[in-house]
PyMOL Python script that loads the backbone (N, CA, C, O; Angstrom):
from pymol import cmd

cmd.read_pdbstr("""\
ATOM      1  N   MET A   1      65.369-110.471  23.665  1.00  0.00           N
ATOM      2  CA  MET A   1      64.705-109.101  24.001  1.00  0.00           C
ATOM      3  C   MET A   1      63.217-109.146  23.793  1.00  0.00           C
ATOM      4  O   MET A   1      62.648-109.730  22.871  1.00  0.00           O
ATOM      5  N   PRO A   2      62.642-108.443  24.785  1.00  0.00           N
ATOM      6  CA  PRO A   2      61.111-108.523  24.566  1.00  0.00           C
ATOM      7  C   PRO A   2      60.550-107.784  23.402  1.00  0.00           C
ATOM      8  O   PRO A   2      61.148-106.837  22.890  1.00  0.00           O
ATOM      9  N   MET A   3      59.425-108.212  22.996  1.00  0.00           N
ATOM     10  CA  MET A   3      58.697-107.718  21.767  1.00  0.00           C
ATOM     11  C   MET A   3      58.181-106.153  21.868  1.00  0.00           C
ATOM     12  O   MET A   3      58.023-105.418  20.894  1.00  0.00           O
ATOM     13  N   TRP A   4      57.958-105.803  23.216  1.00  0.00           N
ATOM     14  CA  TRP A   4      57.456-104.531  23.432  1.00  0.00           C
ATOM     15  C   TRP A   4      58.554-103.453  23.072  1.00  0.00           C
ATOM     16  O   TRP A   4      58.262-102.330  22.661  1.00  0.00           O
ATOM     17  N   PHE A   5      59.734-103.863  23.251  1.00  0.00           N
ATOM     18  CA  PHE A   5      60.899-103.016  22.909  1.00  0.00           C
ATOM     19  C   PHE A   5      60.925-102.728  21.451  1.00  0.00           C
ATOM     20  O   PHE A   5      61.131-101.574  21.076  1.00  0.00           O
ATOM     21  N   ALA A   6      60.726-103.718  20.577  1.00  0.00           N
ATOM     22  CA  ALA A   6      60.507-103.409  19.173  1.00  0.00           C
ATOM     23  C   ALA A   6      59.401-102.502  18.794  1.00  0.00           C
ATOM     24  O   ALA A   6      59.667-101.620  17.977  1.00  0.00           O
ATOM     25  N   TYR A   7      58.246-102.583  19.249  1.00  0.00           N
ATOM     26  CA  TYR A   7      57.016-101.884  18.891  1.00  0.00           C
ATOM     27  C   TYR A   7      57.417-100.524  19.464  1.00  0.00           C
ATOM     28  O   TYR A   7      57.225 -99.522  18.775  1.00  0.00           O
ATOM     29  N   THR A   8      57.961-100.426  20.676  1.00  0.00           N
ATOM     30  CA  THR A   8      58.190 -98.904  21.166  1.00  0.00           C
ATOM     31  C   THR A   8      59.119 -98.263  20.193  1.00  0.00           C
ATOM     32  O   THR A   8      58.876 -97.122  19.800  1.00  0.00           O
ATOM     33  N   LEU A   9      60.252 -98.969  19.744  1.00  0.00           N
ATOM     34  CA  LEU A   9      61.183 -98.251  18.744  1.00  0.00           C
ATOM     35  C   LEU A   9      60.362 -97.919  17.411  1.00  0.00           C
ATOM     36  O   LEU A   9      60.519 -96.837  16.846  1.00  0.00           O
ATOM     37  N   ILE A  10      59.505 -98.868  16.944  1.00  0.00           N
ATOM     38  CA  ILE A  10      58.860 -98.517  15.715  1.00  0.00           C
ATOM     39  C   ILE A  10      57.928 -97.273  15.852  1.00  0.00           C
ATOM     40  O   ILE A  10      57.844 -96.392  14.996  1.00  0.00           O
ATOM     41  N   VAL A  11      57.243 -97.303  17.017  1.00  0.00           N
ATOM     42  CA  VAL A  11      56.316 -96.158  17.244  1.00  0.00           C
ATOM     43  C   VAL A  11      57.187 -94.801  17.339  1.00  0.00           C
ATOM     44  O   VAL A  11      56.802 -93.756  16.814  1.00  0.00           O
ATOM     45  N   LEU A  12      58.197 -94.893  17.939  1.00  0.00           N
ATOM     46  CA  LEU A  12      59.208 -93.716  18.187  1.00  0.00           C
ATOM     47  C   LEU A  12      59.758 -93.318  16.842  1.00  0.00           C
ATOM     48  O   LEU A  12      59.943 -92.145  16.515  1.00  0.00           O
ATOM     49  N   LEU A  13      59.998 -94.326  16.111  1.00  0.00           N
ATOM     50  CA  LEU A  13      60.643 -93.979  14.688  1.00  0.00           C
ATOM     51  C   LEU A  13      59.657 -93.286  13.810  1.00  0.00           C
ATOM     52  O   LEU A  13      60.022 -92.323  13.134  1.00  0.00           O
ATOM     53  N   VAL A  14      58.310 -93.760  13.776  1.00  0.00           N
ATOM     54  CA  VAL A  14      57.403 -93.174  12.989  1.00  0.00           C
ATOM     55  C   VAL A  14      57.218 -91.676  13.496  1.00  0.00           C
ATOM     56  O   VAL A  14      57.197 -90.765  12.668  1.00  0.00           O
ATOM     57  N   ILE A  15      57.099 -91.451  14.696  1.00  0.00           N
ATOM     58  CA  ILE A  15      56.928 -90.139  15.412  1.00  0.00           C
ATOM     59  C   ILE A  15      57.945 -89.190  14.910  1.00  0.00           C
ATOM     60  O   ILE A  15      57.666 -88.142  14.328  1.00  0.00           O
ATOM     61  N   THR A  16      59.295 -89.668  15.198  1.00  0.00           N
ATOM     62  CA  THR A  16      60.375 -88.785  14.876  1.00  0.00           C
ATOM     63  C   THR A  16      60.596 -88.617  13.384  1.00  0.00           C
ATOM     64  O   THR A  16      61.234 -87.641  12.988  1.00  0.00           O
ATOM     65  N   SER A  17      60.100 -89.521  12.523  1.00  0.00           N
ATOM     66  CA  SER A  17      60.102 -89.337  11.164  1.00  0.00           C
ATOM     67  C   SER A  17      59.276 -88.286  10.842  1.00  0.00           C
ATOM     68  O   SER A  17      59.798 -87.365  10.214  1.00  0.00           O
ATOM     69  N   ILE A  18      58.074 -88.203  11.130  1.00  0.00           N
ATOM     70  CA  ILE A  18      57.188 -87.085  10.801  1.00  0.00           C
ATOM     71  C   ILE A  18      57.625 -85.924  11.352  1.00  0.00           C
ATOM     72  O   ILE A  18      57.641 -84.926  10.631  1.00  0.00           O
ATOM     73  N   LEU A  19      58.003 -85.843  12.546  1.00  0.00           N
ATOM     74  CA  LEU A  19      58.505 -84.553  13.205  1.00  0.00           C
ATOM     75  C   LEU A  19      59.729 -84.047  12.537  1.00  0.00           C
ATOM     76  O   LEU A  19      59.829 -82.827  12.408  1.00  0.00           O
ATOM     77  N   LEU A  20      60.721 -84.857  12.072  1.00  0.00           N
ATOM     78  CA  LEU A  20      61.945 -84.381  11.413  1.00  0.00           C
ATOM     79  C   LEU A  20      61.586 -83.817  10.057  1.00  0.00           C
ATOM     80  O   LEU A  20      62.081 -82.787   9.601  1.00  0.00           O
ATOM     81  N   THR A  21      60.527 -84.704   9.337  1.00  0.00           N
ATOM     82  CA  THR A  21      60.039 -83.976   8.098  1.00  0.00           C
ATOM     83  C   THR A  21      59.493 -82.653   8.211  1.00  0.00           C
ATOM     84  O   THR A  21      59.742 -81.808   7.351  1.00  0.00           O
ATOM     85  N   LEU A  22      58.662 -82.372   9.348  1.00  0.00           N
ATOM     86  CA  LEU A  22      58.048 -81.147   9.563  1.00  0.00           C
ATOM     87  C   LEU A  22      59.133 -80.001   9.899  1.00  0.00           C
ATOM     88  O   LEU A  22      59.012 -78.874   9.419  1.00  0.00           O
ATOM     89  N   LEU A  23      60.087 -80.316  10.660  1.00  0.00           N
ATOM     90  CA  LEU A  23      61.173 -79.492  11.073  1.00  0.00           C
ATOM     91  C   LEU A  23      61.978 -79.114   9.852  1.00  0.00           C
ATOM     92  O   LEU A  23      62.326 -77.939   9.738  1.00  0.00           O
ATOM     93  N   ILE A  24      62.290 -79.953   8.978  1.00  0.00           N
ATOM     94  CA  ILE A  24      63.120 -79.699   7.951  1.00  0.00           C
ATOM     95  C   ILE A  24      62.321 -78.816   6.903  1.00  0.00           C
ATOM     96  O   ILE A  24      62.949 -78.029   6.195  1.00  0.00           O
ATOM     97  N   LEU A  25      61.053 -78.927   6.804  1.00  0.00           N
ATOM     98  CA  LEU A  25      60.231 -78.003   6.015  1.00  0.00           C
ATOM     99  C   LEU A  25      60.222 -76.603   6.591  1.00  0.00           C
ATOM    100  O   LEU A  25      60.167 -75.612   5.863  1.00  0.00           O
ATOM    101  N   LEU A  26      60.276 -76.539   7.913  1.00  0.00           N
ATOM    102  CA  LEU A  26      60.303 -75.207   8.443  1.00  0.00           C
ATOM    103  C   LEU A  26      61.527 -74.350   8.183  1.00  0.00           C
ATOM    104  O   LEU A  26      61.502 -73.120   8.243  1.00  0.00           O
ATOM    105  N   HIS A  27      62.612 -75.082   7.886  1.00  0.00           N
ATOM    106  CA  HIS A  27      63.838 -74.386   7.575  1.00  0.00           C
ATOM    107  C   HIS A  27      63.877 -73.441   6.671  1.00  0.00           C
ATOM    108  O   HIS A  27      63.136 -73.620   5.704  1.00  0.00           O
ATOM    109  N   ARG A  28      64.639 -72.300   6.690  1.00  0.00           N
ATOM    110  CA  ARG A  28      64.604 -71.263   5.616  1.00  0.00           C
ATOM    111  C   ARG A  28      65.510 -71.745   4.670  1.00  0.00           C
ATOM    112  O   ARG A  28      66.647 -72.098   4.982  1.00  0.00           O
ATOM    113  N   GLY A  29      64.972 -71.790   3.268  1.00  0.00           N
ATOM    114  CA  GLY A  29      66.005 -72.151   2.152  1.00  0.00           C
ATOM    115  C   GLY A  29      66.300 -70.949   1.391  1.00  0.00           C
ATOM    116  O   GLY A  29      66.082 -69.853   1.906  1.00  0.00           O
ATOM    117  N   LYS A  30      66.773 -71.045   0.219  1.00  0.00           N
ATOM    118  CA  LYS A  30      67.183 -69.810  -0.548  1.00  0.00           C
ATOM    119  C   LYS A  30      66.039 -68.809  -0.698  1.00  0.00           C
ATOM    120  O   LYS A  30      66.227 -67.599  -0.580  1.00  0.00           O
ATOM    121  N   GLY A  31      64.858 -69.345  -0.962  1.00  0.00           N
ATOM    122  CA  GLY A  31      63.693 -68.440  -1.243  1.00  0.00           C
ATOM    123  C   GLY A  31      62.929 -67.943   0.228  1.00  0.00           C
ATOM    124  O   GLY A  31      61.872 -67.312   0.201  1.00  0.00           O
ATOM    125  N   GLY A  32      63.506 -68.258   1.298  1.00  0.00           N
ATOM    126  CA  GLY A  32      62.692 -67.929   2.420  1.00  0.00           C
ATOM    127  C   GLY A  32      62.183 -69.009   3.057  1.00  0.00           C
ATOM    128  O   GLY A  32      62.302 -68.994   4.282  1.00  0.00           O
ATOM    129  N   GLY A  33      61.574 -70.072   2.496  1.00  0.00           N
ATOM    130  CA  GLY A  33      60.977 -71.164   3.065  1.00  0.00           C
ATOM    131  C   GLY A  33      59.851 -70.801   3.870  1.00  0.00           C
ATOM    132  O   GLY A  33      59.387 -69.666   3.973  1.00  0.00           O
ATOM    133  N   MET A  34      59.386 -71.986   4.512  1.00  0.00           N
ATOM    134  CA  MET A  34      58.040 -71.940   5.301  1.00  0.00           C
ATOM    135  C   MET A  34      58.395 -71.150   6.625  1.00  0.00           C
ATOM    136  O   MET A  34      57.441 -70.651   7.222  1.00  0.00           O
ATOM    137  N   SER A  35      59.559 -70.996   7.103  1.00  0.00           N
ATOM    138  CA  SER A  35      59.789 -70.644   8.330  1.00  0.00           C
ATOM    139  C   SER A  35      59.513 -69.006   8.433  1.00  0.00           C
ATOM    140  O   SER A  35      59.273 -68.471   9.516  1.00  0.00           O
ATOM    141  N   SER A  36      59.568 -68.364   7.334  1.00  0.00           N
ATOM    142  CA  SER A  36      59.051 -66.944   7.330  1.00  0.00           C
ATOM    143  C   SER A  36      57.664 -66.803   7.774  1.00  0.00           C
ATOM    144  O   SER A  36      57.234 -65.787   8.320  1.00  0.00           O
ATOM    145  N   MET A  37      56.959 -67.877   7.518  1.00  0.00           N
ATOM    146  CA  MET A  37      55.464 -67.639   7.750  1.00  0.00           C
ATOM    147  C   MET A  37      55.382 -67.767   9.366  1.00  0.00           C
ATOM    148  O   MET A  37      54.464 -67.149   9.905  1.00  0.00           O
ATOM    149  N   PHE A  38      56.170 -68.434  10.094  1.00  0.00           N
ATOM    150  CA  PHE A  38      55.981 -68.574  11.518  1.00  0.00           C
ATOM    151  C   PHE A  38      57.040 -67.666  12.288  1.00  0.00           C
ATOM    152  O   PHE A  38      57.355 -67.925  13.449  1.00  0.00           O
ATOM    153  N   GLY A  39      57.503 -66.735  11.678  1.00  0.00           N
ATOM    154  CA  GLY A  39      58.371 -65.593  12.494  1.00  0.00           C
ATOM    155  C   GLY A  39      59.754 -65.905  12.302  1.00  0.00           C
ATOM    156  O   GLY A  39      60.558 -65.237  12.953  1.00  0.00           O
ATOM    157  N   GLY A  40      60.238 -66.901  11.438  1.00  0.00           N
ATOM    158  CA  GLY A  40      61.680 -67.223  11.295  1.00  0.00           C
ATOM    159  C   GLY A  40      62.351 -66.256  10.427  1.00  0.00           C
ATOM    160  O   GLY A  40      63.566 -66.069  10.485  1.00  0.00           O
ATOM    161  N   GLY A  41      61.435 -65.530   9.482  1.00  0.00           N
ATOM    162  CA  GLY A  41      61.964 -64.763   8.432  1.00  0.00           C
ATOM    163  C   GLY A  41      62.340 -63.297   8.973  1.00  0.00           C
ATOM    164  O   GLY A  41      62.707 -62.388   8.228  1.00  0.00           O
ATOM    165  N   VAL A  42      62.206 -63.189  10.324  1.00  0.00           N
ATOM    166  CA  VAL A  42      62.434 -61.791  10.947  1.00  0.00           C
ATOM    167  C   VAL A  42      63.742 -61.249  10.652  1.00  0.00           C
ATOM    168  O   VAL A  42      64.641 -62.048  10.388  1.00  0.00           O
ATOM    169  N   THR A  43      63.992 -59.946  10.658  1.00  0.00           N
ATOM    170  CA  THR A  43      65.430 -59.595  10.439  1.00  0.00           C
ATOM    171  C   THR A  43      66.300 -60.128  11.363  1.00  0.00           C
ATOM    172  O   THR A  43      66.002 -60.227  12.554  1.00  0.00           O
ATOM    173  N   SER A  44      67.497 -60.526  10.838  1.00  0.00           N
ATOM    174  CA  SER A  44      68.436 -61.297  11.683  1.00  0.00           C
ATOM    175  C   SER A  44      69.547 -60.365  12.285  1.00  0.00           C
ATOM    176  O   SER A  44      69.718 -59.264  11.762  1.00  0.00           O
ATOM    177  N   SER A  45      70.250 -60.718  13.274  1.00  0.00           N
ATOM    178  CA  SER A  45      71.170 -60.035  13.979  1.00  0.00           C
ATOM    179  C   SER A  45      72.570 -60.130  13.145  1.00  0.00           C
ATOM    180  O   SER A  45      72.630 -60.601  12.009  1.00  0.00           O
ATOM    181  N   LEU A  46      73.654 -59.629  13.847  1.00  0.00           N
ATOM    182  CA  LEU A  46      74.932 -59.732  13.098  1.00  0.00           C
ATOM    183  C   LEU A  46      75.445 -61.092  12.929  1.00  0.00           C
ATOM    184  O   LEU A  46      76.318 -61.307  12.089  1.00  0.00           O
ATOM    185  N   ALA A  47      74.952 -62.066  13.692  1.00  0.00           N
ATOM    186  CA  ALA A  47      75.327 -63.500  13.518  1.00  0.00           C
ATOM    187  C   ALA A  47      74.901 -64.097  12.335  1.00  0.00           C
ATOM    188  O   ALA A  47      75.421 -65.124  11.897  1.00  0.00           O
ATOM    189  N   GLY A  48      73.819 -63.402  11.697  1.00  0.00           N
ATOM    190  CA  GLY A  48      73.278 -64.252  10.434  1.00  0.00           C
ATOM    191  C   GLY A  48      72.041 -65.029  10.567  1.00  0.00           C
ATOM    192  O   GLY A  48      71.412 -65.361   9.562  1.00  0.00           O
ATOM    193  N   SER A  49      71.647 -65.343  11.779  1.00  0.00           N
ATOM    194  CA  SER A  49      70.321 -66.057  12.006  1.00  0.00           C
ATOM    195  C   SER A  49      69.672 -65.635  13.323  1.00  0.00           C
ATOM    196  O   SER A  49      70.342 -65.335  14.311  1.00  0.00           O
ATOM    197  N   SER A  50      68.351 -65.624  13.293  1.00  0.00           N
ATOM    198  CA  SER A  50      67.634 -65.268  14.542  1.00  0.00           C
ATOM    199  C   SER A  50      67.668 -66.329  15.594  1.00  0.00           C
ATOM    200  O   SER A  50      68.246 -67.389  15.351  1.00  0.00           O
ATOM    201  N   VAL A  51      67.114 -66.127  16.700  1.00  0.00           N
ATOM    202  CA  VAL A  51      67.087 -66.929  17.771  1.00  0.00           C
ATOM    203  C   VAL A  51      66.112 -68.148  17.480  1.00  0.00           C
ATOM    204  O   VAL A  51      66.267 -69.287  17.921  1.00  0.00           O
ATOM    205  N   ALA A  52      65.060 -67.700  16.645  1.00  0.00           N
ATOM    206  CA  ALA A  52      64.082 -68.862  16.255  1.00  0.00           C
ATOM    207  C   ALA A  52      64.840 -69.925  15.205  1.00  0.00           C
ATOM    208  O   ALA A  52      64.628 -71.137  15.249  1.00  0.00           O
ATOM    209  N   GLU A  53      65.624 -69.380  14.388  1.00  0.00           N
ATOM    210  CA  GLU A  53      66.433 -70.204  13.488  1.00  0.00           C
ATOM    211  C   GLU A  53      67.457 -71.091  14.259  1.00  0.00           C
ATOM    212  O   GLU A  53      67.735 -72.228  13.880  1.00  0.00           O
ATOM    213  N   LYS A  54      67.945 -70.566  15.248  1.00  0.00           N
ATOM    214  CA  LYS A  54      68.949 -71.358  15.989  1.00  0.00           C
ATOM    215  C   LYS A  54      68.203 -72.444  16.802  1.00  0.00           C
ATOM    216  O   LYS A  54      68.618 -73.603  16.783  1.00  0.00           O
ATOM    217  N   ASN A  55      67.218 -72.124  17.447  1.00  0.00           N
ATOM    218  CA  ASN A  55      66.417 -73.169  18.147  1.00  0.00           C
ATOM    219  C   ASN A  55      65.676 -74.042  17.100  1.00  0.00           C
ATOM    220  O   ASN A  55      65.332 -75.154  17.502  1.00  0.00           O
ATOM    221  N   LEU A  56      65.424 -73.761  16.015  1.00  0.00           N
ATOM    222  CA  LEU A  56      64.847 -74.690  14.952  1.00  0.00           C
ATOM    223  C   LEU A  56      66.036 -75.719  14.714  1.00  0.00           C
ATOM    224  O   LEU A  56      65.880 -76.937  14.794  1.00  0.00           O
ATOM    225  N   ASP A  57      67.268 -75.080  14.405  1.00  0.00           N
ATOM    226  CA  ASP A  57      68.365 -75.889  14.129  1.00  0.00           C
ATOM    227  C   ASP A  57      68.635 -76.979  15.194  1.00  0.00           C
ATOM    228  O   ASP A  57      68.913 -78.127  14.848  1.00  0.00           O
ATOM    229  N   ARG A  58      68.550 -76.614  16.474  1.00  0.00           N
ATOM    230  CA  ARG A  58      68.849 -77.408  17.645  1.00  0.00           C
ATOM    231  C   ARG A  58      67.740 -78.550  17.813  1.00  0.00           C
ATOM    232  O   ARG A  58      68.045 -79.697  18.140  1.00  0.00           O
ATOM    233  N   TYR A  59      66.509 -78.163  17.578  1.00  0.00           N
ATOM    234  CA  TYR A  59      65.525 -79.202  17.583  1.00  0.00           C
ATOM    235  C   TYR A  59      65.720 -80.109  16.552  1.00  0.00           C
ATOM    236  O   TYR A  59      65.687 -81.300  16.860  1.00  0.00           O
ATOM    237  N   THR A  60      65.918 -79.800  15.377  1.00  0.00           N
ATOM    238  CA  THR A  60      66.121 -80.705  14.188  1.00  0.00           C
ATOM    239  C   THR A  60      67.301 -81.615  14.424  1.00  0.00           C
ATOM    240  O   THR A  60      67.276 -82.797  14.082  1.00  0.00           O
ATOM    241  N   VAL A  61      68.313 -81.060  15.003  1.00  0.00           N
ATOM    242  CA  VAL A  61      69.511 -82.089  15.296  1.00  0.00           C
ATOM    243  C   VAL A  61      69.161 -82.999  16.267  1.00  0.00           C
ATOM    244  O   VAL A  61      69.481 -84.182  16.159  1.00  0.00           O
ATOM    245  N   LEU A  62      68.378 -82.466  17.446  1.00  0.00           N
ATOM    246  CA  LEU A  62      68.022 -83.503  18.473  1.00  0.00           C
ATOM    247  C   LEU A  62      67.010 -84.522  17.867  1.00  0.00           C
ATOM    248  O   LEU A  62      67.109 -85.722  18.126  1.00  0.00           O
ATOM    249  N   VAL A  63      66.168 -84.093  17.166  1.00  0.00           N
ATOM    250  CA  VAL A  63      65.207 -85.208  16.615  1.00  0.00           C
ATOM    251  C   VAL A  63      65.942 -86.064  15.638  1.00  0.00           C
ATOM    252  O   VAL A  63      65.592 -87.235  15.488  1.00  0.00           O
ATOM    253  N   GLY A  64      66.929 -85.565  14.968  1.00  0.00           N
ATOM    254  CA  GLY A  64      67.652 -86.449  14.099  1.00  0.00           C
ATOM    255  C   GLY A  64      68.507 -87.568  14.751  1.00  0.00           C
ATOM    256  O   GLY A  64      68.638 -88.689  14.258  1.00  0.00           O
ATOM    257  N   ILE A  65      69.083 -87.145  15.926  1.00  0.00           N
ATOM    258  CA  ILE A  65      69.797 -88.037  16.748  1.00  0.00           C
ATOM    259  C   ILE A  65      68.852 -89.081  17.244  1.00  0.00           C
ATOM    260  O   ILE A  65      69.160 -90.261  17.076  1.00  0.00           O
ATOM    261  N   VAL A  66      67.641 -88.741  17.888  1.00  0.00           N
ATOM    262  CA  VAL A  66      66.783 -89.675  18.162  1.00  0.00           C
ATOM    263  C   VAL A  66      66.325 -90.500  17.226  1.00  0.00           C
ATOM    264  O   VAL A  66      66.230 -91.694  17.509  1.00  0.00           O
ATOM    265  N   TRP A  67      65.996 -90.088  16.089  1.00  0.00           N
ATOM    266  CA  TRP A  67      65.756 -90.973  14.872  1.00  0.00           C
ATOM    267  C   TRP A  67      66.820 -91.944  14.531  1.00  0.00           C
ATOM    268  O   TRP A  67      66.585 -93.147  14.414  1.00  0.00           O
ATOM    269  N   PHE A  68      67.971 -91.425  14.375  1.00  0.00           N
ATOM    270  CA  PHE A  68      69.289 -92.271  14.216  1.00  0.00           C
ATOM    271  C   PHE A  68      69.264 -93.353  15.324  1.00  0.00           C
ATOM    272  O   PHE A  68      69.446 -94.529  15.007  1.00  0.00           O
ATOM    273  N   ALA A  69      69.073 -93.043  16.447  1.00  0.00           N
ATOM    274  CA  ALA A  69      69.296 -94.034  17.518  1.00  0.00           C
ATOM    275  C   ALA A  69      68.185 -95.127  17.450  1.00  0.00           C
ATOM    276  O   ALA A  69      68.437 -96.287  17.776  1.00  0.00           O
ATOM    277  N   CYS A  70      66.991 -94.749  17.035  1.00  0.00           N
ATOM    278  CA  CYS A  70      65.949 -95.618  16.938  1.00  0.00           C
ATOM    279  C   CYS A  70      66.253 -96.657  15.657  1.00  0.00           C
ATOM    280  O   CYS A  70      65.985 -97.856  15.721  1.00  0.00           O
ATOM    281  N   ILE A  71      66.794 -96.081  14.603  1.00  0.00           N
ATOM    282  CA  ILE A  71      67.189 -97.032  13.511  1.00  0.00           C
ATOM    283  C   ILE A  71      68.162 -97.976  13.933  1.00  0.00           C
ATOM    284  O   ILE A  71      67.996 -99.163  13.654  1.00  0.00           O
ATOM    285  N   VAL A  72      69.296 -97.543  14.660  1.00  0.00           N
ATOM    286  CA  VAL A  72      70.356 -98.489  15.106  1.00  0.00           C
ATOM    287  C   VAL A  72      69.781 -99.388  16.223  1.00  0.00           C
ATOM    288  O   VAL A  72      70.173-100.554  16.284  1.00  0.00           O
ATOM    289  N   GLY A  73      68.956 -98.961  17.031  1.00  0.00           N
ATOM    290  CA  GLY A  73      68.454 -99.844  18.127  1.00  0.00           C
ATOM    291  C   GLY A  73      67.517-100.879  17.442  1.00  0.00           C
ATOM    292  O   GLY A  73      67.597-102.034  17.861  1.00  0.00           O
ATOM    293  N   LEU A  74      66.677-100.618  16.482  1.00  0.00           N
ATOM    294  CA  LEU A  74      65.877-101.499  15.794  1.00  0.00           C
ATOM    295  C   LEU A  74      66.714-102.539  15.073  1.00  0.00           C
ATOM    296  O   LEU A  74      66.465-103.744  15.078  1.00  0.00           O
ATOM    297  N   GLY A  75      67.715-101.965  14.464  1.00  0.00           N
ATOM    298  CA  GLY A  75      68.741-103.054  13.623  1.00  0.00           C
ATOM    299  C   GLY A  75      69.372-103.988  14.574  1.00  0.00           C
ATOM    300  O   GLY A  75      69.492-105.184  14.310  1.00  0.00           O
ATOM    301  N   LEU A  76      69.816-103.405  15.788  1.00  0.00           N
ATOM    302  CA  LEU A  76      70.450-104.402  16.750  1.00  0.00           C
ATOM    303  C   LEU A  76      69.382-105.407  17.284  1.00  0.00           C
ATOM    304  O   LEU A  76      69.710-106.591  17.354  1.00  0.00           O
ATOM    305  N   TRP A  77      68.131-105.026  17.665  1.00  0.00           N
ATOM    306  CA  TRP A  77      67.059-105.834  18.026  1.00  0.00           C
ATOM    307  C   TRP A  77      66.865-106.846  17.182  1.00  0.00           C
ATOM    308  O   TRP A  77      66.807-108.001  17.604  1.00  0.00           O
ATOM    309  N   LEU A  78      66.726-106.515  15.752  1.00  0.00           N
ATOM    310  CA  LEU A  78      66.483-107.549  14.786  1.00  0.00           C
ATOM    311  C   LEU A  78      67.586-108.519  14.762  1.00  0.00           C
ATOM    312  O   LEU A  78      67.346-109.726  14.729  1.00  0.00           O
ATOM    313  N   ARG A  79      68.822-108.040  14.777  1.00  0.00           N
ATOM    314  CA  ARG A  79      70.001-109.078  14.726  1.00  0.00           C
ATOM    315  C   ARG A  79      70.091-109.912  15.878  1.00  0.00           C
ATOM    316  O   ARG A  79      70.683-110.989  15.799  1.00  0.00           O
ATOM    317  N   LEU A  80      69.532-109.504  17.006  1.00  0.00           N
ATOM    318  CA  LEU A  80      69.597-110.373  18.232  1.00  0.00           C
ATOM    319  C   LEU A  80      68.373-111.299  18.254  1.00  0.00           C
ATOM    320  O   LEU A  80      68.442-112.450  18.684  1.00  0.00           O
ATOM    321  N   ALA A  81      67.227-110.736  17.760  1.00  0.00           N
ATOM    322  CA  ALA A  81      65.961-111.506  17.874  1.00  0.00           C
ATOM    323  C   ALA A  81      65.858-112.598  16.779  1.00  0.00           C
ATOM    324  O   ALA A  81      65.260-113.646  17.022  1.00  0.00           O
ATOM    325  N   LEU A  82      66.401-112.378  15.648  1.00  0.00           N
ATOM    326  CA  LEU A  82      66.233-113.318  14.544  1.00  0.00           C
ATOM    327  C   LEU A  82      67.321-114.267  14.785  1.00  0.00           C
ATOM    328  O   LEU A  82      68.390-113.815  15.195  1.00  0.00           O
ATOM    329  N   PRO A  83      67.184-115.550  14.579  1.00  0.00           N
ATOM    330  CA  PRO A  83      68.126-116.611  14.521  1.00  0.00           C
ATOM    331  C   PRO A  83      69.073-116.536  13.440  1.00  0.00           C
ATOM    332  O   PRO A  83      68.763-116.184  12.302  1.00  0.00           O
ATOM    333  N   ALA A  84      70.235-116.869  13.804  1.00  0.00           N
ATOM    334  CA  ALA A  84      71.318-116.819  12.578  1.00  0.00           C
ATOM    335  C   ALA A  84      71.210-117.830  11.718  1.00  0.00           C
ATOM    336  O   ALA A  84      71.097-118.984  12.131  1.00  0.00           O
ATOM    337  N   SER A  85      71.231-117.510  10.326  1.00  0.00           N
ATOM    338  CA  SER A  85      70.978-118.546   9.269  1.00  0.00           C
ATOM    339  C   SER A  85      72.307-118.977   8.779  1.00  0.00           C
ATOM    340  O   SER A  85      73.212-118.146   8.705  1.00  0.00           O
ATOM    341  N   SER A  86      72.499-120.227   8.433  1.00  0.00           N
ATOM    342  CA  SER A  86      73.729-120.668   8.018  1.00  0.00           C
ATOM    343  C   SER A  86      74.006-120.646   6.552  1.00  0.00           C
ATOM    344  O   SER A  86      75.094-121.030   6.123  1.00  0.00           O
TER     345      SER A  86
END
""", "prot")
cmd.dss("prot")
cmd.show_as("cartoon", "prot")
cmd.util.cbc("prot")
cmd.orient("prot")
């Protein structure tokens, strides 16, 4: 496999790691969290969470899936790129 593929996965992994950390910090915890600073702490509807919180959940899951795919892809690339040792 080409070397640019590994570099692309590493860059994508770093970006998604930083983005995932920021998204997790924006979630509301027991004490309100940082999400209340950006409008996530607005009074919620009958469902229990606002539209902003639902979208934040969706973005976090999406970035987590991309992050996981980068980890798996990099592991497979390393397995195929490195020669097998006896």
